[in-house]
C-alpha positions as YAML, in Angstrom:
chain: A
units: angstrom
residues:
- id: 1
  name: MET
  ca: [-0.01, -0.06, -0.01]
- id: 2
  name: ILE
  ca: [2.81, 2.36, 0.71]
- id: 3
  name: ALA
  ca: [4.46, 1.75, -2.73]
- id: 4
  name: VAL
  ca: [0.94, 2.65, -4.62]
- id: 5
  name: LEU
  ca: [0.58, 5.74, -2.30]
- id: 6
  name: GLY
  ca: [4.28, 6.83, -3.21]
- id: 7
  name: LEU
  ca: [3.50, 6.29, -6.80]
- id: 8
  name: VAL
  ca: [0.41, 8.36, -6.72]
- id: 9
  name: VAL
  ca: [2.11, 11.10, -4.92]
- id: 10
  name: GLY
  ca: [4.93, 10.93, -7.39]
- id: 11
  name: VAL
  ca: [2.64, 11.11, -10.34]
- id: 12
  name: ILE
  ca: [0.75, 13.93, -8.84]
- id: 13
  name: GLY
  ca: [3.94, 15.93, -7.90]
- id: 14
  name: GLY
  ca: [5.37, 15.42, -11.44]
- id: 15
  name: ILE
  ca: [2.19, 16.69, -13.10]
- id: 16
  name: VAL
  ca: [1.87, 19.60, -10.71]
- id: 17
  name: LEU
  ca: [5.59, 20.66, -10.62]
- id: 18
  name: GLN
  ca: [6.47, 19.73, -14.25]
- id: 19
  name: PRO
  ca: [10.10, 19.03, -13.68]
- id: 20
  name: THR
  ca: [12.58, 19.69, -16.57]
- id: 21
  name: VAL
  ca: [15.14, 17.06, -17.30]
- id: 22
  name: PRO
  ca: [18.68, 18.59, -17.94]
- id: 23
  name: LEU
  ca: [20.12, 18.01, -21.51]
- id: 24
  name: SER
  ca: [22.92, 15.98, -20.27]
- id: 25
  name: VAL
  ca: [20.50, 13.50, -18.60]
- id: 26
  name: GLN
  ca: [18.04, 13.25, -21.36]
- id: 27
  name: PRO
  ca: [19.55, 10.27, -23.19]
- id: 28
  name: TYR
  ca: [19.50, 8.23, -20.04]
- id: 29
  name: LEU
  ca: [15.84, 8.79, -19.12]
- id: 30
  name: PRO
  ca: [14.26, 6.33, -21.42]
- id: 31
  name: ILE
  ca: [16.61, 3.68, -20.48]
- id: 32
  name: ALA
  ca: [16.03, 4.19, -16.80]
- id: 33
  name: VAL
  ca: [12.19, 3.91, -17.45]
- id: 34
  name: VAL
  ca: [12.58, 0.69, -19.46]
- id: 35
  name: ALA
  ca: [14.90, -0.63, -16.71]
- id: 36
  name: ALA
  ca: [12.40, 0.26, -14.18]
- id: 37
  name: LEU
  ca: [9.50, -1.45, -15.99]
- id: 38
  name: ASP
  ca: [11.76, -4.60, -16.41]
- id: 39
  name: ALA
  ca: [12.21, -4.71, -12.76]
- id: 40
  name: LEU
  ca: [8.50, -4.04, -12.02]
- id: 41
  name: PHE
  ca: [7.36, -6.96, -14.43]
- id: 42
  name: GLY
  ca: [10.02, -9.19, -12.91]
- id: 43
  name: GLY
  ca: [8.82, -8.50, -9.41]
- id: 44
  name: LEU
  ca: [5.31, -8.89, -10.31]
- id: 45
  name: ARG
  ca: [6.02, -12.29, -11.88]
- id: 46
  name: ALA
  ca: [7.90, -13.30, -8.84]
- id: 47
  name: LEU
  ca: [4.91, -12.26, -6.77]
- id: 48
  name: LEU
  ca: [2.74, -14.44, -8.68]
- id: 49
  name: ASP
  ca: [5.17, -17.38, -8.46]
- id: 50
  name: GLY
  ca: [5.26, -17.08, -4.73]
- id: 51
  name: ILE
  ca: [9.03, -16.24, -4.76]
- id: 52
  name: PHE
  ca: [9.10, -12.50, -4.37]
- id: 53
  name: ASP
  ca: [11.79, -11.00, -2.30]
- id: 54
  name: ASP
  ca: [11.86, -7.36, -1.63]
- id: 55
  name: ARG
  ca: [15.79, -7.25, -1.39]
- id: 56
  name: VAL
  ca: [16.02, -9.00, -4.80]
- id: 57
  name: PHE
  ca: [13.61, -6.57, -6.24]
- id: 58
  name: VAL
  ca: [15.53, -3.44, -5.00]
- id: 59
  name: VAL
  ca: [18.89, -4.81, -6.21]
- id: 60
  name: SER
  ca: [17.42, -5.75, -9.52]
- id: 61
  name: PHE
  ca: [15.85, -2.45, -9.94]
- id: 62
  name: LEU
  ca: [19.01, -0.53, -9.18]
- id: 63
  name: SER
  ca: [21.36, -2.85, -10.90]
- id: 64
  name: ASN
  ca: [19.38, -2.72, -14.08]
- id: 65
  name: ALA
  ca: [19.28, 0.97, -14.02]
- id: 66
  name: VAL
  ca: [22.93, 1.39, -13.31]
- id: 67
  name: VAL
  ca: [24.21, -1.26, -15.99]
- id: 68
  name: ALA
  ca: [21.99, 0.28, -18.64]
- id: 69
  name: ALA
  ca: [22.97, 3.77, -17.90]
- id: 70
  name: LEU
  ca: [26.70, 2.58, -18.06]
- id: 71
  name: ILE
  ca: [26.03, 0.94, -21.33]
- id: 72
  name: VAL
  ca: [24.49, 4.13, -22.74]
- id: 73
  name: PHE
  ca: [27.29, 6.23, -21.33]
- id: 74
  name: LEU
  ca: [29.86, 4.08, -22.71]
- id: 75
  name: GLY
  ca: [28.17, 4.09, -26.06]
- id: 76
  name: ASP
  ca: [28.15, 7.83, -25.82]
- id: 77
  name: GLN
  ca: [31.80, 8.09, -25.22]
- id: 78
  name: LEU
  ca: [32.50, 5.65, -28.09]
- id: 79
  name: GLY
  ca: [30.26, 7.62, -30.52]
- id: 80
  name: VAL
  ca: [27.72, 4.79, -30.82]
- id: 81
  name: GLY
  ca: [25.40, 5.74, -28.02]
- id: 82
  name: THR
  ca: [22.14, 5.31, -30.31]
- id: 83
  name: GLN
  ca: [23.08, 1.87, -31.28]
- id: 84
  name: LEU
  ca: [23.83, 0.82, -27.63]
- id: 85
  name: SER
  ca: [20.78, 2.59, -26.35]
- id: 86
  name: THR
  ca: [18.72, 0.60, -29.03]
- id: 87
  name: ALA
  ca: [20.34, -2.78, -27.79]
- id: 88
  name: VAL
  ca: [19.57, -2.01, -24.07]
- id: 89
  name: VAL
  ca: [15.78, -1.22, -25.01]
- id: 90
  name: VAL
  ca: [15.79, -4.39, -27.24]
- id: 91
  name: VAL
  ca: [17.14, -6.71, -24.47]
- id: 92
  name: LEU
  ca: [15.07, -5.16, -21.73]
- id: 93
  name: GLY
  ca: [12.03, -5.03, -23.92]
- id: 94
  name: ILE
  ca: [12.38, -8.86, -24.50]
- id: 95
  name: ARG
  ca: [12.68, -9.54, -20.76]
- id: 96
  name: ILE
  ca: [9.46, -7.33, -20.25]
- id: 97
  name: PHE
  ca: [7.41, -9.20, -22.71]
- id: 98
  name: SER
  ca: [8.71, -12.41, -21.45]
- id: 99
  name: ASN
  ca: [7.56, -11.48, -17.96]
- id: 100
  name: ALA
  ca: [4.31, -10.14, -19.27]
- id: 101
  name: ALA
  ca: [3.73, -13.45, -21.08]
- id: 102
  name: ALA
  ca: [4.42, -15.38, -17.87]
- id: 103
  name: ILE
  ca: [2.24, -13.23, -15.88]
- id: 104
  name: ARG
  ca: [-0.58, -13.56, -18.38]
- id: 105
  name: ARG
  ca: [-0.27, -17.36, -18.30]
- id: 106
  name: HIS
  ca: [-0.43, -17.33, -14.65]
- id: 107
  name: LEU
  ca: [-3.40, -14.94, -14.43]
- id: 108
  name: PHE
  ca: [-5.46, -16.48, -17.28]
- id: 109
  name: LYS
  ca: [-4.09, -20.21, -17.30]
- id: 110
  name: ALA
  ca: [-3.49, -19.79, -21.00]
...
């Protein structure tokens, strides 16, 4: 319940305050969102499978975001930032859809 309340407060705060993202951070924001979605779907799948652990969820969330950001940063430094960003999104997207399929199978028995 606390997490849902925090999410609602965060969304309302973002709508009201309308924060701007600095130009230097903008390439990393979509990657962070995709990494967060990957952790969220993985956590939901683990919850439905009965193996959810909050420590694993937090570590997964943080490590996904950090590793994805480092890969994009490395790509920027090498001059291939767009290609590595695409690779990160594809890999995390595959994981998101895999977890979503497992969640669907669990919920609908199909």
